[in-house]
LOLUM-762168 format. One record per residue: x, y, z of N, C-alpha, C in turn. Coordinates in steps of 0.1 Angstrom, whole numbers, always signed. Layout:
<rs>
((X Y Z) (X Y Z) (X Y Z));
...
</rs>
This chain:
<rs>
((-32 -369 -256) (-30 -355 -260) (-19 -348 -253));
((-17 -351 -240) (-6 -346 -232) (+7 -350 -238));
((+8 -362 -243) (+20 -367 -249) (+24 -359 -261));
((+14 -355 -269) (+16 -347 -281) (+20 -333 -277));
((+14 -328 -267) (+18 -314 -262) (+32 -314 -258));
((+36 -323 -250) (+50 -324 -245) (+60 -326 -257));
((+56 -335 -266) (+64 -338 -277) (+67 -326 -286));
((+58 -316 -286) (+61 -304 -294) (+73 -297 -288));
((+76 -299 -275) (+88 -292 -269) (+101 -299 -273));
((+101 -313 -272) (+114 -320 -274) (+115 -326 -288));
((+104 -329 -295) (+105 -335 -308) (+94 -329 -317));
((+95 -316 -320) (+84 -309 -327) (+81 -315 -341));
((+92 -319 -348) (+90 -325 -362) (+81 -337 -362));
((+84 -346 -353) (+75 -358 -351) (+61 -355 -346));
((+61 -345 -337) (+48 -341 -331) (+39 -335 -342));
((+44 -327 -350) (+36 -320 -360) (+31 -330 -371));
((+40 -340 -374) (+35 -350 -384) (+23 -358 -379));
((+24 -362 -366) (+13 -369 -360) (+0 -360 -359));
((+2 -348 -355) (-9 -338 -353) (-16 -336 -366));
((-9 -333 -377) (-15 -330 -389) (-21 -342 -397));
((-16 -354 -393) (-21 -366 -399) (-34 -370 -393));
((-35 -367 -380) (-48 -370 -373) (-52 -358 -364));
((-56 -347 -371) (-59 -335 -364) (-72 -335 -356));
((-70 -332 -343) (-81 -332 -333) (-81 -319 -325));
((-93 -314 -323) (-93 -301 -315) (-91 -303 -300));
((-91 -315 -295) (-89 -317 -281) (-76 -312 -276));
((-65 -313 -284) (-52 -308 -279) (-52 -293 -277));
((-56 -285 -287) (-56 -270 -285) (-65 -266 -274));
((-77 -274 -272) (-86 -270 -261) (-79 -273 -248));
((-72 -284 -247) (-65 -286 -234) (-54 -276 -232));
((-47 -272 -242) (-37 -261 -241) (-44 -248 -236));
((-56 -245 -242) (-63 -233 -238) (-66 -234 -223));
((-70 -245 -218) (-74 -247 -203) (-61 -244 -195));
((-50 -250 -199) (-37 -248 -192) (-33 -233 -192));
((-35 -227 -204) (-32 -213 -205) (-40 -204 -196));
((-53 -207 -195) (-62 -199 -186) (-58 -201 -172));
((-55 -214 -168) (-51 -217 -154) (-38 -209 -151));
((-28 -209 -160) (-16 -202 -158) (-18 -187 -157));
((-27 -181 -165) (-30 -167 -164) (-37 -164 -151));
((-45 -173 -146) (-51 -171 -133) (-41 -170 -122));
((-31 -179 -123) (-20 -180 -113) (-12 -167 -114));
((-9 -162 -126) (-1 -150 -128) (-9 -138 -123));
((-22 -138 -125) (-30 -127 -120) (-30 -126 -105));
((-32 -138 -99) (-32 -138 -84) (-19 -133 -79));
((-8 -138 -85) (+6 -134 -81) (+8 -118 -82));
((+4 -113 -93) (+5 -99 -96) (-3 -90 -86));
((-16 -94 -84) (-25 -87 -75) (-20 -88 -60));
((-14 -99 -57) (-10 -102 -43) (+3 -94 -40));
((+11 -92 -50) (+25 -86 -48) (+25 -71 -52));
((+14 -65 -57) (+14 -51 -61) (+6 -44 -50));
((+12 -34 -44) (+5 -27 -33) (+2 -12 -37));
((-10 -8 -35) (-15 +5 -39) (-16 +14 -27));
((-11 +26 -29) (-12 +37 -18) (-27 +41 -17));
((-33 +36 -6) (-48 +39 -4) (-49 +53 +1));
((-59 +60 -4) (-61 +74 -1) (-74 +77 +5));
((-75 +88 +12) (-88 +94 +16) (-87 +108 +12));
((-97 +113 +3) (-108 +106 -2) (-105 +93 -10));
((-114 +83 -9) (-112 +70 -15) (-116 +71 -30));
((-111 +61 -37) (-114 +59 -52) (-112 +72 -59));
((-100 +78 -58) (-97 +91 -66) (-98 +89 -81));
((-97 +77 -86) (-98 +75 -100) (-112 +77 -105));
((-122 +77 -96) (-136 +79 -99) (-140 +93 -94));
((-137 +96 -81) (-141 +109 -75) (-131 +120 -75));
((-119 +117 -80) (-108 +126 -80) (-105 +131 -66));
((-99 +142 -64) (-96 +148 -51) (-109 +155 -46));
((-118 +147 -41) (-132 +152 -38) (-132 +164 -29));
((-123 +165 -20) (-123 +176 -10) (-119 +189 -17));
((-112 +189 -28) (-108 +201 -35) (-115 +202 -48));
((-126 +195 -49) (-135 +196 -61) (-148 +203 -57));
((-152 +203 -45) (-164 +209 -40) (-162 +218 -28));
((-167 +230 -29) (-164 +240 -18) (-172 +237 -5));
((-183 +228 -6) (-191 +226 +5) (-184 +219 +17));
((-172 +213 +15) (-164 +207 +25) (-157 +217 +34));
((-156 +230 +29) (-147 +240 +35) (-155 +251 +42));
((-149 +257 +52) (-154 +269 +59) (-143 +279 +61));
((-147 +292 +60) (-136 +302 +62) (-143 +316 +63));
((-137 +326 +68) (-142 +339 +68) (-139 +345 +54));
((-131 +339 +46) (-128 +343 +32) (-139 +339 +23));
((-140 +345 +11) (-149 +341 +1) (-144 +328 -5));
((-152 +318 -6) (-148 +304 -12) (-155 +302 -25));
((-146 +299 -35) (-151 +296 -49) (-144 +284 -54));
((-151 +278 -64) (-145 +267 -71) (-138 +272 -84));
((-125 +270 -85) (-117 +275 -96) (-115 +264 -107));
((-120 +267 -119) (-119 +257 -129) (-108 +261 -140));
((-100 +271 -137) (-90 +276 -146) (-76 +272 -141));
((-74 +270 -128) (-61 +268 -123) (-61 +256 -113));
((-56 +245 -117) (-56 +233 -109) (-45 +224 -113));
((-43 +213 -105) (-32 +203 -108) (-37 +193 -119));
((-29 +191 -129) (-32 +182 -139) (-27 +168 -136));
((-36 +158 -135) (-32 +145 -132) (-44 +136 -131));
((-42 +123 -131) (-53 +113 -132) (-61 +113 -119));
((-56 +117 -108) (-63 +118 -95) (-69 +131 -92));
((-66 +142 -100) (-68 +155 -95) (-79 +163 -101));
((-87 +157 -109) (-99 +164 -115) (-95 +176 -123));
((-105 +186 -123) (-103 +198 -131) (-107 +210 -123));
((-105 +210 -110) (-109 +221 -102) (-99 +223 -90));
((-99 +234 -84) (-93 +237 -72) (-102 +246 -63));
((-99 +247 -51) (-107 +256 -42) (-100 +269 -40));
((-107 +280 -42) (-101 +293 -42) (-107 +301 -30));
((-98 +308 -22) (-102 +316 -11) (-97 +330 -13));
((-106 +340 -11) (-102 +354 -13) (-106 +362 -1));
((-98 +371 +3) (-100 +380 +14) (-94 +394 +11));
((-102 +404 +14) (-97 +418 +11) (-91 +424 +23));
((-79 +430 +20) (-72 +439 +30) (-72 +432 +44));
((-64 +421 +44) (-62 +414 +57) (-48 +409 +57));
((-43 +406 +70) (-30 +400 +71) (-30 +386 +74));
((-42 +380 +75) (-43 +366 +79) (-55 +360 +72));
((-54 +347 +68) (-65 +340 +62) (-64 +326 +67));
((-76 +320 +70) (-77 +306 +74) (-87 +298 +66));
((-86 +285 +66) (-97 +277 +60) (-97 +264 +67));
((-109 +258 +69) (-110 +245 +76) (-118 +235 +67));
((-112 +223 +67) (-118 +212 +60) (-125 +203 +70));
((-138 +202 +68) (-146 +193 +77) (-145 +179 +72));
((-140 +170 +80) (-139 +156 +77) (-150 +149 +84));
((-160 +145 +76) (-173 +141 +82) (-171 +128 +91));
((-163 +119 +86) (-160 +107 +94) (-146 +107 +98));
((-143 +106 +111) (-130 +108 +117) (-120 +98 +110));
((-108 +103 +108) (-98 +95 +101) (-88 +89 +112));
((-83 +77 +110) (-73 +72 +118) (-59 +74 +111));
((-50 +79 +119) (-37 +82 +114) (-27 +75 +123));
((-31 +64 +129) (-22 +57 +139) (-23 +42 +137));
((-12 +35 +138) (-12 +20 +138) (-11 +15 +123));
((-11 +2 +122) (-10 -4 +108) (-21 -1 +99));
((-33 +3 +104) (-44 +6 +95) (-47 +21 +94));
((-37 +29 +99) (-39 +43 +98) (-31 +49 +87));
((-35 +61 +83) (-28 +68 +72) (-15 +74 +77));
((-5 +74 +69) (+9 +77 +73) (+13 +91 +68));
((+6 +96 +58) (+11 +109 +51) (-1 +118 +48));
((+2 +130 +47) (-8 +140 +42) (-2 +148 +31));
((-9 +149 +20) (-3 +157 +8) (-14 +167 +4));
((-10 +179 +1) (-19 +189 -6) (-10 +199 -13));
((-17 +207 -22) (-10 +217 -29) (-16 +231 -26));
((-7 +241 -24) (-11 +255 -21) (-5 +264 -32));
((-13 +273 -37) (-8 +283 -46) (-13 +297 -41));
((-3 +305 -38) (-6 +319 -33) (-5 +328 -46));
((-17 +332 -50) (-18 +341 -62) (-15 +355 -58));
((-21 +359 -47) (-19 +373 -42) (-18 +371 -27));
((-9 +379 -20) (+0 +389 -26) (+13 +382 -32));
((+22 +390 -37) (+35 +385 -43) (+44 +381 -32));
((+42 +385 -19) (+51 +381 -8) (+47 +368 -2));
((+57 +360 +1) (+53 +347 +8) (+49 +350 +23));
((+40 +342 +29) (+36 +345 +42) (+47 +344 +52));
((+46 +352 +63) (+56 +351 +73) (+54 +339 +82));
((+42 +333 +81) (+39 +321 +89) (+28 +313 +82));
((+30 +300 +81) (+20 +291 +75) (+19 +280 +85));
((+6 +277 +90) (+4 +267 +100) (-7 +257 +96));
((-5 +245 +101) (-14 +234 +98) (-18 +228 +111));
((-32 +227 +113) (-37 +220 +125) (-45 +208 +120));
((-44 +197 +127) (-52 +185 +125) (-60 +184 +138));
((-73 +186 +138) (-81 +188 +150) (-88 +174 +152));
((-89 +171 +165) (-94 +158 +169) (-107 +160 +177));
((-118 +163 +170) (-131 +163 +176) (-132 +169 +190));
((-128 +182 +191) (-129 +189 +203) (-119 +185 +214));
((-111 +175 +212) (-101 +171 +222) (-88 +179 +221));
((-86 +186 +210) (-74 +193 +208) (-69 +191 +194));
((-57 +195 +191) (-52 +195 +178) (-37 +192 +177));
((-32 +187 +166) (-18 +185 +163) (-14 +197 +154));
((-3 +203 +157) (+1 +215 +150) (+15 +213 +144));
((+16 +219 +132) (+30 +219 +125) (+31 +232 +117));
((+43 +238 +118) (+46 +250 +111) (+51 +245 +97));
((+44 +250 +86) (+48 +246 +73) (+54 +257 +64));
((+59 +268 +71) (+64 +279 +64) (+75 +275 +54));
((+83 +265 +59) (+95 +262 +51) (+91 +255 +37));
((+79 +249 +36) (+75 +243 +24) (+65 +251 +16));
((+60 +262 +22) (+51 +271 +14) (+60 +283 +12));
((+69 +283 +2) (+80 +292 +1) (+81 +299 -13));
((+70 +297 -21) (+70 +304 -34) (+56 +309 -36));
((+55 +320 -44) (+41 +325 -48) (+39 +324 -63));
((+26 +324 -66) (+22 +322 -80) (+27 +310 -86));
((+29 +299 -78) (+32 +286 -83) (+28 +276 -72));
((+25 +264 -76) (+20 +254 -67) (+31 +249 -58));
((+28 +250 -45) (+37 +244 -35) (+32 +230 -31));
((+40 +220 -33) (+36 +206 -29) (+40 +203 -15));
((+30 +202 -6) (+33 +199 +8) (+30 +185 +11));
((+40 +177 +15) (+38 +163 +19) (+44 +161 +33));
((+36 +157 +42) (+40 +156 +56) (+37 +142 +62));
((+47 +138 +70) (+45 +125 +77) (+36 +127 +89));
((+27 +118 +92) (+18 +119 +103) (+23 +110 +115));
((+20 +115 +127) (+24 +107 +139) (+34 +115 +147));
((+47 +113 +144) (+58 +119 +151) (+61 +133 +146));
((+67 +142 +155) (+72 +155 +150) (+61 +166 +150));
((+49 +163 +156) (+39 +173 +157) (+38 +179 +171));
((+35 +192 +172) (+32 +197 +186) (+17 +194 +189));
((+15 +192 +202) (+1 +189 +206) (-5 +200 +214));
((-17 +204 +210) (-24 +214 +217) (-37 +207 +223));
((-37 +206 +237) (-48 +198 +243) (-44 +184 +243));
((-54 +175 +241) (-52 +161 +242) (-58 +154 +229));
((-52 +157 +218) (-57 +152 +205) (-55 +137 +204));
((-62 +130 +195) (-61 +116 +193) (-58 +113 +178));
((-47 +107 +174) (-44 +104 +160) (-55 +94 +154));
((-62 +88 +163) (-72 +78 +157) (-85 +85 +153));
((-86 +98 +156) (-99 +105 +153) (-96 +119 +148));
((-91 +121 +136) (-89 +134 +130) (-102 +138 +123));
((-108 +149 +127) (-121 +153 +122) (-121 +166 +114));
((-110 +173 +115) (-109 +186 +108) (-95 +190 +105));
((-93 +196 +94) (-80 +202 +90) (-81 +217 +88));
((-72 +224 +95) (-72 +239 +95) (-59 +244 +90));
((-59 +253 +80) (-47 +260 +75) (-48 +275 +78));
((-37 +281 +83) (-36 +295 +86) (-24 +301 +79));
((-26 +312 +72) (-15 +319 +66) (-15 +334 +71));
((-3 +338 +75) (-2 +352 +81) (+9 +360 +74));
((+6 +373 +71) (+16 +382 +65) (+18 +393 +75));
((+30 +400 +74) (+33 +411 +83) (+24 +424 +81));
((+18 +425 +69) (+10 +436 +66) (-3 +432 +59));
((-13 +441 +58) (-25 +438 +51) (-24 +437 +36));
((-30 +427 +30) (-30 +426 +16) (-44 +421 +11));
((-46 +422 -2) (-57 +414 -8) (-51 +400 -10));
((-58 +390 -5) (-53 +376 -5) (-61 +368 -14));
((-54 +360 -22) (-61 +350 -31) (-52 +338 -31));
((-58 +327 -27) (-51 +315 -24) (-59 +302 -29));
((-52 +293 -35) (-58 +281 -40) (-53 +269 -33));
((-62 +259 -31) (-59 +246 -25) (-63 +235 -35));
((-55 +225 -37) (-58 +214 -46) (-51 +201 -41));
((-56 +190 -46) (-50 +177 -44) (-47 +173 -29));
((-57 +174 -21) (-56 +171 -7) (-59 +156 -4));
((-49 +149 +0) (-52 +135 +3) (-44 +131 +16));
((-51 +123 +24) (-44 +114 +34) (-41 +101 +27));
((-29 +96 +29) (-24 +84 +22) (-13 +78 +30));
((-6 +69 +23) (+5 +62 +29) (+1 +48 +35));
((-11 +44 +34) (-16 +31 +38) (-17 +22 +26));
((-7 +12 +26) (-6 +4 +14) (-14 -9 +15));
((-22 -12 +5) (-30 -24 +5) (-27 -31 -8));
((-26 -45 -8) (-24 -52 -20) (-37 -51 -29));
((-35 -52 -42) (-46 -52 -51) (-55 -64 -49));
((-50 -75 -44) (-58 -86 -41) (-68 -83 -30));
((-62 -75 -20) (-70 -72 -8) (-81 -61 -11));
((-78 -52 -21) (-88 -41 -23) (-96 -44 -36));
((-92 -52 -45) (-99 -54 -58) (-99 -68 -62));
((-104 -77 -54) (-103 -92 -57) (-112 -95 -69));
((-122 -86 -72) (-130 -89 -84) (-122 -88 -97));
((-110 -82 -97) (-102 -81 -109) (-99 -95 -115));
((-99 -105 -107) (-97 -119 -112) (-107 -123 -122));
((-119 -117 -122) (-129 -120 -132) (-133 -108 -140));
((-125 -97 -139) (-129 -85 -145) (-122 -85 -159));
((-130 -81 -169) (-125 -80 -183) (-113 -70 -184));
((-113 -60 -175) (-103 -49 -175) (-89 -56 -172));
((-89 -66 -164) (-77 -73 -161) (-72 -82 -172));
((-61 -79 -178) (-56 -87 -190) (-53 -101 -186));
((-52 -104 -173) (-48 -118 -169) (-60 -126 -163));
((-72 -120 -164) (-84 -127 -159) (-87 -139 -167));
((-94 -149 -162) (-97 -161 -169) (-106 -158 -182));
((-115 -149 -181) (-123 -145 -192) (-115 -139 -203));
((-106 -130 -199) (-97 -123 -209) (-87 -133 -215));
((-83 -143 -207) (-73 -153 -212) (-80 -161 -222));
((-92 -165 -220) (-100 -173 -230) (-101 -165 -243));
((-105 -152 -242) (-107 -144 -254) (-93 -143 -261));
((-83 -140 -254) (-70 -138 -260) (-65 -151 -267));
((-66 -162 -260) (-62 -174 -266) (-69 -177 -279));
((-82 -175 -279) (-91 -178 -291) (-87 -169 -302));
((-85 -156 -300) (-81 -147 -310) (-67 -150 -316));
((-58 -153 -307) (-44 -157 -311) (-44 -170 -319));
((-52 -179 -315) (-53 -192 -322) (-58 -189 -336));
((-69 -182 -338) (-74 -179 -351) (-65 -171 -360));
((-58 -161 -354) (-49 -153 -362) (-37 -161 -367));
((-31 -169 -357) (-19 -176 -361) (-23 -187 -371));
((-34 -194 -368) (-38 -205 -378) (-41 -199 -391));
((-48 -188 -392) (-51 -182 -405) (-39 -178 -413));
((-29 -172 -406) (-16 -168 -413) (-8 -181 -417));
((-8 -191 -409) (-1 -203 -413) (-7 -210 -425));
((-20 -207 -426) (-28 -213 -438) (-25 -204 -450));
((-25 -191 -449) (-25 -182 -460) (-11 -179 -465));
((-1 -177 -457) (+12 -172 -461) (+19 -182 -470));
((+19 -196 -467) (+25 -205 -477) (+19 -205 -490));
((+6 -201 -491) (-1 -200 -504) (+6 -190 -513));
((+11 -179 -507) (+18 -169 -515) (+30 -175 -522));
((+36 -186 -517) (+47 -192 -523) (+44 -205 -531));
((+31 -206 -533) (+26 -217 -542) (+24 -230 -535));
((+24 -230 -522) (+22 -243 -514) (+7 -245 -513));
((+3 -258 -512) (-11 -262 -510) (-13 -265 -495));
((-22 -258 -489) (-24 -259 -475) (-39 -263 -472));
((-41 -270 -461) (-54 -274 -457) (-57 -267 -443));
((-69 -261 -442) (-72 -253 -430) (-71 -260 -417));
((-79 -271 -416) (-80 -278 -402) (-67 -282 -396));
((-58 -290 -404) (-46 -294 -398) (-37 -282 -393));
((-37 -271 -401) (-28 -260 -397) (-34 -252 -386));
((-48 -251 -385) (-54 -245 -373) (-51 -252 -361));
((-52 -265 -361) (-49 -274 -349) (-34 -273 -345));
((-26 -273 -356) (-11 -272 -353) (-8 -258 -346));
((-15 -248 -351) (-13 -235 -345) (-17 -235 -330));
((-28 -242 -327) (-31 -243 -313) (-21 -250 -304));
((-14 -260 -310) (-3 -266 -303) (+9 -257 -302));
((+12 -249 -312) (+23 -239 -311) (+21 -229 -300));
((+8 -226 -297) (+5 -216 -286) (+8 -222 -273));
((+12 -235 -272) (+16 -241 -260) (+28 -233 -253));
((+36 -226 -262) (+47 -219 -257) (+43 -207 -249));
((+30 -202 -251) (+25 -191 -243) (+21 -195 -230));
((+17 -208 -229) (+15 -214 -215) (+28 -214 -208));
((+39 -218 -214) (+52 -219 -208) (+56 -204 -204));
((+54 -195 -213) (+57 -181 -210) (+50 -176 -198));
((+37 -179 -197) (+29 -174 -186) (+34 -180 -172));
((+37 -193 -173) (+42 -200 -161) (+55 -193 -156));
((+64 -190 -166) (+77 -184 -162) (+75 -170 -157));
((+66 -163 -163) (+63 -149 -158) (+57 -150 -143));
((+48 -160 -141) (+43 -161 -127) (+54 -164 -117));
((+63 -173 -121) (+74 -177 -112) (+83 -165 -109));
((+86 -157 -119) (+95 -145 -118) (+89 -135 -109));
((+76 -132 -111) (+69 -123 -102) (+68 -128 -88));
((+66 -141 -86) (+65 -147 -73) (+78 -145 -65));
((+89 -146 -71) (+102 -144 -64) (+107 -130 -64));
((+101 -121 -72) (+106 -107 -73) (+101 -99 -61));
((+107 -88 -58) (+103 -80 -47) (+88 -75 -49));
((+82 -72 -38) (+68 -66 -39) (+69 -52 -45));
((+59 -48 -52) (+59 -35 -59) (+49 -26 -52));
((+54 -14 -48) (+46 -5 -41) (+44 +8 -50));
((+31 +11 -52) (+28 +22 -61) (+23 +33 -53));
((+32 +44 -51) (+28 +55 -42) (+19 +65 -49));
((+14 +74 -42) (+5 +84 -47) (+11 +92 -58));
((+24 +95 -57) (+31 +102 -68) (+31 +95 -81));
((+31 +81 -81) (+30 +74 -93) (+15 +73 -98));
((+6 +70 -89) (-8 +68 -92) (-15 +81 -96));
((-10 +92 -90) (-16 +105 -92) (-15 +110 -107));
((-5 +107 -114) (-4 +110 -128) (+1 +124 -131));
((+6 +131 -121) (+13 +144 -124) (+26 +141 -131));
((+28 +147 -143) (+38 +141 -152) (+52 +140 -146));
((+58 +151 -140) (+71 +151 -135) (+72 +142 -122));
((+62 +142 -114) (+62 +133 -102) (+60 +118 -106));
((+52 +116 -116) (+50 +102 -121) (+63 +96 -126));
((+70 +104 -134) (+83 +100 -140) (+93 +96 -129));
((+95 +104 -119) (+104 +101 -108) (+100 +89 -100));
((+87 +87 -97) (+82 +76 -90) (+84 +63 -98));
((+82 +64 -112) (+84 +53 -120) (+98 +48 -121));
((+107 +58 -121) (+121 +54 -121) (+125 +47 -108));
((+120 +51 -97) (+123 +44 -85) (+117 +29 -85));
((+105 +28 -90) (+99 +15 -91) (+107 +6 -100));
((+111 +12 -112) (+118 +4 -122) (+132 -1 -116));
((+139 +8 -109) (+152 +4 -103) (+150 -8 -94));
((+139 -8 -86) (+137 -20 -77) (+134 -32 -84));
((+128 -31 -97) (+124 -42 -104) (+132 -45 -117));
((+143 -38 -118) (+151 -38 -131) (+155 -52 -135));
((+160 -60 -125) (+165 -73 -129) (+154 -83 -133));
((+143 -84 -125) (+132 -92 -130) (+126 -87 -144));
((+126 -74 -146) (+121 -69 -159) (+130 -74 -170));
((+143 -73 -168) (+153 -78 -178) (+151 -92 -181));
((+148 -100 -171) (+146 -115 -173) (+134 -117 -181));
((+123 -110 -178) (+110 -112 -185) (+111 -107 -199));
((+118 -96 -201) (+119 -90 -215) (+127 -100 -224));
((+138 -105 -218) (+147 -115 -226) (+139 -127 -229));
((+132 -132 -219) (+125 -145 -221) (+114 -143 -232));
((+108 -131 -232) (+97 -128 -242) (+103 -129 -256));
((+115 -124 -258) (+121 -125 -271) (+125 -139 -275));
((+129 -147 -265) (+132 -161 -267) (+119 -168 -272));
((+107 -164 -266) (+95 -170 -270) (+92 -167 -284));
((+95 -155 -289) (+93 -152 -303) (+101 -161 -312));
((+114 -162 -309) (+123 -171 -317) (+118 -185 -317));
((+113 -190 -305) (+108 -204 -304) (+96 -205 -313));
((+87 -196 -312) (+75 -196 -321) (+78 -197 -336));
((+88 -189 -340) (+92 -189 -354) (+98 -202 -358));
((+106 -208 -349) (+112 -221 -351) (+101 -232 -353));
((+91 -231 -344) (+81 -241 -345) (+73 -240 -358));
((+70 -227 -362) (+63 -225 -375) (+71 -231 -386));
((+84 -228 -386) (+93 -234 -397) (+92 -249 -397));
((+94 -255 -385) (+94 -270 -385) (+80 -275 -389));
((+69 -268 -386) (+56 -272 -391) (+55 -273 -406));
((+60 -262 -413) (+60 -262 -427) (+69 -274 -433));
((+80 -276 -427) (+89 -287 -432) (+83 -300 -429));
((+76 -302 -418) (+70 -315 -415) (+59 -319 -425));
((+52 -308 -430) (+42 -311 -440) (+48 -312 -454));
((+61 -309 -455) (+68 -310 -468) (+62 -302 -479));
((+57 -290 -475) (+51 -281 -485) (+60 -270 -490));
((+71 -267 -483) (+80 -257 -487) (+95 -261 -483));
((+105 -257 -491) (+119 -259 -488) (+122 -252 -475));
((+134 -255 -469) (+138 -249 -456) (+139 -234 -457));
((+145 -228 -467) (+147 -214 -468) (+133 -207 -469));
((+125 -212 -477) (+111 -206 -479) (+103 -208 -466));
((+105 -219 -460) (+98 -222 -447) (+102 -212 -436));
((+115 -209 -436) (+119 -199 -426) (+113 -186 -429));
((+114 -182 -441) (+108 -169 -445) (+93 -168 -443));
((+86 -179 -446) (+72 -179 -444) (+68 -178 -429));
((+77 -186 -421) (+74 -186 -406) (+76 -172 -400));
((+87 -165 -404) (+90 -152 -399) (+79 -142 -404));
((+75 -143 -416) (+64 -134 -421) (+51 -136 -414));
((+48 -149 -412) (+35 -153 -405) (+36 -147 -390));
((+47 -149 -384) (+47 -144 -370) (+47 -129 -368));
((+54 -122 -377) (+54 -108 -377) (+40 -102 -379));
((+34 -108 -389) (+20 -103 -392) (+11 -107 -380));
((+13 -118 -374) (+5 -123 -362) (+7 -112 -351));
((+19 -108 -348) (+22 -98 -338) (+15 -85 -341));
((+16 -81 -354) (+9 -68 -358) (-6 -69 -356));
((-12 -80 -359) (-26 -82 -357) (-30 -81 -342));
((-21 -87 -334) (-24 -87 -319) (-23 -73 -314));
((-13 -65 -319) (-12 -51 -315) (-24 -43 -319));
((-29 -45 -331) (-40 -38 -336) (-53 -41 -330));
((-55 -54 -327) (-69 -59 -324) (-71 -64 -310));
((-60 -66 -302) (-61 -71 -289) (-53 -63 -279));
((-58 -61 -266) (-50 -54 -256) (-39 -64 -251));
((-27 -61 -255) (-16 -70 -251) (-13 -69 -236));
((-12 -81 -229) (-8 -81 -215) (+5 -74 -213));
((+7 -66 -203) (+19 -59 -201) (+30 -69 -195));
((+42 -66 -198) (+53 -74 -191) (+54 -70 -177));
((+52 -56 -175) (+53 -51 -161) (+40 -48 -156));
((+39 -36 -149) (+27 -33 -141) (+15 -30 -150));
</rs>
């Protein structure tokens, strides 16, 4: 059977004659096994080379920005409410923000209690802090905005953030690097951050209304293999062995059915079993495709998906995607071009199959092959989740 599989590559006319004269399911089953193995290798490569910006709170795709979804994490002399009307739209950001209100005051503060101390030092520590601030009232920007990262009674790290909280009645996106560039009050420890405190000061008394949303510690990148190894057997992963088996089976039936039915439109007499088995051999090219994809990904640069990309805020996501695409532009072009070559190769094999059976003339064989493959692609788009070329 291996000889017949290889012969489809270099002598398809002879191969299809032998296959259809003595049709056996062993060949397509062997190709299916090779396809599943190649998909496993591709999945491993993708998961190993794709790095995700790990956040605290963890699993924001499930819990969203937990610290700004529930007011119980916060303390303040101001009135604390959960605001469900004004918040950041994005896949990580839920549908709430935390609102702080204070009457006739020149200063407001709020503290986030971090129940388990966070490490922001070394290779396993978080590197960045991101949050959003919206000053609804007053209309004037604060004369001073301060951020403190407190280290369990040992002291705190301080940074003035007035330069980035500089508009009112709009969301200010604050992203800060952790570690260097912070003033120290006392003897704080970056390995044990237990509280975050924000202070905003105005020169006069005002009614103050302020929103906080999307607060994450992040910047610690972990490969998907390291954080989600179960994806290798997860149906959600389009390259998992289970999904590869399902996809091959569906593609085999779709292609075999169309190769059987389309020639009938042109008056040809077709037999189901030989054409179904021949379709399984044609799908050998998808094994080749998957191997090439795995090789290209293996030699391509690692892909880092930052919070701006994962968070799903439209304008931020677009900019992050453009940066990722620029780093991966050449491998993407190679994969896209090779994918189109696979289509042409598949159509050529379908044409040769019809001619080897001597059921249609060349011109009609080509037209039947093109029609069969286009319908096959449409069925795949409609009924199967197509594996992405990129991420």
